N, C-alpha and C positions, 0 to 999 in steps of 0.2 A: 570291549576291553577298555576303551577310553573312559566310558561312563562309570565303570567299576573302579577307576583309579589305578589302572595297570598300564602306564605309559609306554613301557618297553615293549610289551606285547602289542599295544596299539601301533607303535611305530613299526614293528616288524611286519605286521599285517598290512598296514597302509603302504609301506615301501614296496610291497609286491604289486600294488596298483599304479605305481608312478611311472612305469616304463612306457616307451613310445608305442608299444604294441597294444596297450590297453585302450579300450574305447574312451573317447574324450570325457564323457561325463564321469566315468569311474576314475579316470586319472585326476580330474578336478577334485573329487572327493578324497582320493588318496593323498594328494599334496596337502589338502586342508587338514586331514587328520595327522599327517606327518608333522606339520607345523605345530598343531596343538600339542602333540606328544613332546615336541622339542621344548615347548614352554614349561612342561612339567619336569623335564630332565636337565634344564639349564643349558641347552645346546643352542647358543646364539647363531652359529653358522647354519645349523639345520633349519631354524626358524626363518632366517633370511633367505635360505635357498628355497624354501617352500613358497614364500611370497614372490620371489623372483621367478620361479617356474610358473606359478599361476598367472603372473602378469604377462609372461612371454608365450603362454599357450596360444597356438594358432587356432582360433575358434571362429566358426561361422557367425554371421551377424546375429542370429537368433540365440547364440550362446555367449555373447560378449558380456552381458550383465550377469550371467551365471558365474563366470570366472571372477568378475569384479566383486561379486557378493562373497565368494569364497575367500578372496584376499582380504576383504573388509572384516570378515569374522576373525581372522588372525590378528588384524590390526586392532580391532576392538578388544580382543582378549588381553592386549597390552596397553589398553586405554590410550590409543593413538588419537591424533587430532585431525587427520586429513582422510576424507572419504569421498567416494564419487558423489557428485552434486545430486544426482537423482535419488540416491539413498538417503542423504541428509534431508531431502525434502519429503521423503516418504512416498515417492512416486515409483511404484513397482511396475509400471508399464514396460513391456518388453521381457519381463520375467515369465517363465513358465509358472502356471498357477500352483503347481506342487511345491514351488520354492517360496511362495508367499509367507508361510509360517516362519521360515528362516529369516526372510527379509524383515518381518515384523520384529522378530527377536533382536536383530542387530540394529534396527531403527530405534527400538526402545533403549538399547545399550548406548547408542550414540546420543540420544536425548539426555540420558543420565550423565554420560562422560562430559559432554560439551556444555550443557546448559544447567542442569540440576535445578531449574526453577520449579517452584511448587505447582505452577500452572501445567507443567508437563505431566503431573500425576493424573490429570484428567484423562490422558491417553492410555494409562496403564491398564485400566479395566477393559477398555475396548480391545486393545491388542491381545490381552489374555483371553478374552471371550472368543475372539476370532480363532485363536489357536485351539481353544477347547472345541469349538465348532468343527474345525478341521481334523480333530483328534491327533494333533501333532504334539505328542507328550513331551518330547525332549525340549522343543522350543517353548512350550508352556512352562516347564520346570524353570528354565533359565529366565524367562520373562517374569515369572512370579518372584524369583529371588532379586531381580533388578527392581521390581516394584516394591518389594519389602525393604530393600536398601534405601530407596527414595523416601518411602514413608518413614522409616526409622530416622533418616537424616532430619526430617521436619517434625519429629516428635509424635507422629501418629502411630503409636506402638501397637494398638489393637489391630489396625489394618495390616501392619507389618507381620504380626503373628498369624493372621489369617492366611496371608500369601505363603508364609513358611509352611504352615500346616498343609495347605493344598499341594505345594511342591513336594513335601515329604511323602504325602499319600501316594503321589504318582511315582516317585523315584525310589524311595528306600526299600519297599518290598521287593524290588527287582535288583537291589544292590547297587543302584546308580548313585554313587556317593560323590563323584567328581564335582558337580556343581556346588555342593555344600562345602567341600574342601576349598574351592575357589572363592566362595563368598563368605566363609565363616569369619574372616577378619573384619569384614564390614558389618556383620550382624551378630557378633559374638554374644552380646548381652541378652539377645532375644532368641537366637537360634538354638543355643544349647538347652535352654529351658523348654522349648517346644519339642525337641527331639528326644530329650532324656526320658520322658514319660513312656513313649511308645516304642522307641528304638534305642535303648541304652547301649547295647553292644555295637550298634552301628555308629552311635556317637563316639564311642571309644576309638573306633577305626578312623573316623573323620579326624579326630584330634591327633591321632598318631601320624596320619598322612599330611596334615597341614604344615608342620615345620619344614619338611624337605621340599614340599611344593612351594612355599613362600620363598625359601632360599633360592630355588631354581628360577621361579618367576622373576624375582628381583634381579637376579644375575642377567637374565635375558632383557628385562626392561631397561636396566642401566646400560647394558651394552648396545642395545638397538637405538635408544633415544639419547644416549649420552647425557643422561640427567639422573644423577644419583639420588635415590630415595632411601629412606631409613631402613637400616638392617639391624638385627640384634635385639629388637624390642620384643617383649612378650606380647601376646595378643591383647591383653587388657591394657598394657601401656600404649600400644598402638591405637586402640579404640579411644582412650582418653585424649591422646595427642591429636587424633583426627578431629575430635569435636572441638578441642581448644584451638586448633588451626583454623576452624571455621568461625571463630569469633565468640564461642560460648564462654561464659564466665564459669568459675569453678562450681558455684552453687547450682547452675543450670546443668552442668555435666553430672553432678551427683544425683540430681533428680531424674535425669534421663536414664542413667545406668543403674539407679537403685543402690548406690553405694554412699558411704559417708563422705563428708567434705574432707576429712583427714586422709581418707583413702585416695581421693582425687589428687591431693597435694603430694602424697607419697608416690603415686604413679608418675606424675609429672616430674617430680624431682629426680626419680631414678632414670626417666627417659632423657631429661635434659643432660644428665651426666653422661649417658651413653652416646648422645648425639653431639655433645660439646656445644650446646646452645644455652642462652641465658633467659630468653623470654619467648612467649608463644608466637610472636610475630615471625620469629626465625623458623618456626616449624613448617610454614607453608611450602618452602622449597624442598623439604625432606619427607613430608607426609603426603601419601597419594591414596585416593584422588583428592 
């Protein structure tokens, strides 16, 4: 239900696993999905409750890292900055092997969120390959979209397209649209092009679900971290502002997105008016990540 972009149904089903009579591993998964659904519905209190419950779970020593991983997935979904040291180091010792794919996924997300350095791209292929070897499709889908975002950031468009194509082939025939809704704002100029050809109806659904998701995600992000980020921008305005906030000149942005220089100026002008800023240096505190 979550992967199909049905957060209310996911929340209902996950809530049934959160009670004290549920086995610990299922309860951990229940709170994880409950928190993920809260991110889609804009429920700050429910997201915070999920993190709080996961942190407080009385787990035996061999399950401590499992519950820490579940909480880290929720924090990474909101682009948080603090994670267990073992996870930031990519040391999965103490985790059950079946959780390695999820740990790789979140490790990749942390590398992108916290460092974004081009040298981190070298790990993307390895992490994806290991998930493919373990046949962990959901983790591979997310890792490929993270890799695509990192490549797109650095101008490696063809590599970004390849990862989007592979993620789409795994996810979209099953109706798993949630990852694409979550990452479309970061990959707008390349994602739509890649999905339109093979999955035009699915792309229409992704586009339909994206605005309410972004509104809800932003509400939770702003409420949890007390750091207001931009609201009210169109996807294209956000994409242009994101690149400008990273220091790109207008000509570079036009080349990256395949639009005219005048269009870049138009998008920036409209965004500046909505955000009440006057220059791109002011965008950094409003544009995420």
